[in-house]
N, C-alpha and C positions, 0 to 999 in steps of 0.2 A: 870224313864228311859227317856232320851232325845230323841226326834224324829226330824229327818231331812227329809225335802221334797226336792226332786230334780226334776227339770223341764228343758228340753232343748227346745229352741225356735228359730224361724226365722220368722220375720214379723208376730207376733201374737198379735198385738195391739188390735185387735177385740175380743180376747179371754182371755188374760192374767189377766186382772183385775178381772173378774168374777171367774177365777180359783183361784187366790191368796186369794180372799175374803172368800173362803171356807176353807182355810188352816190356819186360825189364831190360831188354837190349836197346831200347830207345834212349836217346839223351834227355828227352823230356816228353811227358804225356800231359796233354792239355785236355781237361774236361770242362766243357761249357754246359752248365746245367740250367735248365729252365724251370726254376721255382719248384723243385721236387719237394714233396711233403714227407718223403721217406728218408733213409739214411744215405742216399746216393752221394751227396757232396761230402759227408763225413767219411764214408768208406774210401772214397777217391783220395781225399787229402791224407788219410792215414796210410795209404799205400804209395804215397809219394807223388801223386799227380798235382799239377798246377790247376787249381779249381777256380772258376769264375762263375758266379750265379747271376742270371738275368731274369726279369719277371715277365717279359713279353715274349710272344712266339710269332715270329715273322714268316715261318714256313721252313721246310727242311733246307732248301738251297741257301737262303739268306743266313740261316743260323750256322750252317757249315762255313760260310764265308766269314762270319764273325769269329769262329774258332780258328780259321786259317789265319786271320789277321793277328792272332796271338802267338802264332808259331815263330820260332827264331832259328830253326835248323835249316841246313842247306837242302835237306829233303823232307818231304811231308808224307806221312802215311795216314790215310783216313780210314777209321774203322768204326763200326757201330757197337754198342754195348753188348749186343747178342751175338757178336762174332768172336772167333778165337783164332789167333795166329799159331799155327803148328810149329814145332821145332824145325821141320824141313823148310817151311816157308820163311821162318826167321833167318836161317842160314842163307837162303837164296836172296833175300832182301839185302842182307849185309854184304853179300858178294857183289850184287848189282851196284849198290851205291858207292862201292870202293873202286869201281872201274873208271878209268880216265875217259873212255869213249862211251859212257852210259847214255842211253836215250833220256829224254826229258820226262817221259811218262811211261808207266807200266800198268798193264791190266792183270788182275789176279783172278784165276778160276775159283769160283765159289761153290761149295757143296752145302746145300740147304737141308735142314731137318724139318720134317713135317709129321708131327703127332706120333713120334715113335721110331722113325727111321729116316735115313738120308735118302732123298729122291734121286734116282739115277736117270730118269727120262722126263716125260711130261713138259719138256721145254725148259726144265730147270738145270739140266746138265748138258754141256758145259755152260756156266753162267759167268762170263767174264765181266768184271767191273773194274773201271779205271780208279785206282786208289793210291798208287805210289807215284810221286812226281817231284820235280825240282821246285822248290819254293820260288814263286815269281813267274813261273811258266804256265800256271793254270789257276782257274777259279771255278766255283760251282755256279750253275745256272740259278736264276732267281725263282725257280718253280717251287710252289708250295709243297709239292710231293713228287716223288720220282725225279728228283734232281739229277742232273748230269754234270760231269766234270768237263769243263771247256778248256782245252789245252792246245799248245803249239805242236804241230806235227802228229804223226800216228803213234798210238800207244803200242808198246811191245809186250807180248804176253809172257807172263811167268809160268812156271810149270807146276808149282805146289799149291795146293788148295787152301783157301780161307774157309774155315768151318762157320756156318751160319745157322744158329739155333733160333730160327725165325718163328716157328709155330710149335710150341711145346705141347699144347693141348687144343682141343676144339673150341674151348672157351677163348683162347688166344686168337684163334682163327676168326671167330665171330666179332671180337673186339676190334681186330685190325680191319676187317671188312667194313665195319661201320665207320671207323675213323678215316681210313684211306679213301673210301668212296665219297665221303663228305668233302674232303679236301680236294679230291680230283674233280668233283662236280663244280665246286667253287672256282677252281682253276680254269676249267673248260668254259665256264660262264664268262669269266674275265677276258677270255680269248674270242668271245663272240659265238661260241658254239651253242647249238640247241639240240633237243632230243624230244622223242615222243614215247608214249607207253609202248606202242608196237616196236619202236626202235630199241627200247630197253630190253624187251623180251628177245628180239632177234639177236642183239649183241650178246645176251646171256647164253643163248643156244649155241651161237658160234664159238664162244669162249670154251664151252664144254667140248664141242666137237674138235676144235683145234687142239686142246690139251689132251684129250683122251685118245683120239684117233690119229690125227696128223703128227702130234708130238709124241706118240707112242706111250701115252700114260697108262694104257692097259698092261704094259710090261712092268709097271710098279705095283701090280696087284690091287688089293683093296685100298691101299693108300693112294694109288694113282686115281682110282675112281673118286675117292673122297676129295682129292685135290682138284680134279676136274669140276666137281660140283661146287667147290669153294670158289674156283675161278669164275664159274658161271654166275654165282651169287654176287661176287664182287663187281663183275661187269654190269649185271642187271641193276644193282643198286646205284652204281656210279651214274648210269644213264637215267634212271628213274628219279634220282635226286636232282639231276640237272634239269629234267622236265619240270619237276616241282618248283624249282627256283624261278622258272619263267612263267609260272601261273599268276594270274591276277592276285594281288595282295602279297606276293612273295618277291616281286621284282624290286 
């Protein structure tokens, strides 16, 4: 059974080489790049990926569907440029897709890196994401951010983890909070949602309490505290930006 890997990118020259080097077992790797101004497309092409460049950004879900439309394999594995397939996960994937009675979709446990270490608690572990599926049995939601894979039937879990180097530094954290909160606020607005300043504050406080206490972030030490604060900031800015979008002059 042929396997296609799809990756969407934008200015990922610091990540894409290590990502692709973990994917040599795939029959094809498709990189759909959104007008990067760095060497992302060149590095991807040099490492054997099929590269297509587009100039517009429709959001994460629609962009992944564009990449999916380019895939030709019987199976599709969706990964991000900051993710790494381990040798153990590689073997498990190859075993799964060779089975005659395989399910149509599989979820992968993801282990995420936060500013110096992998997080073991804080609601980040286990973090199952639906990523491996039979082509034609699934598509991505049209969400601008936090897209989901819509598929036929339940996803079956794999055992081996996908490594996710999501936040290498606190500068990365701040950049992503700003970018994702803006996209989330716009998405919420299109769905008719509203917010208030007080609501933004309360959502931020709850995000901290949920992460640090109810999700046992305190067991992650100082990194758990920092992550809880970052989650609080992300929630606050998502809701305060939504409030700002509904103010006179911004509608």
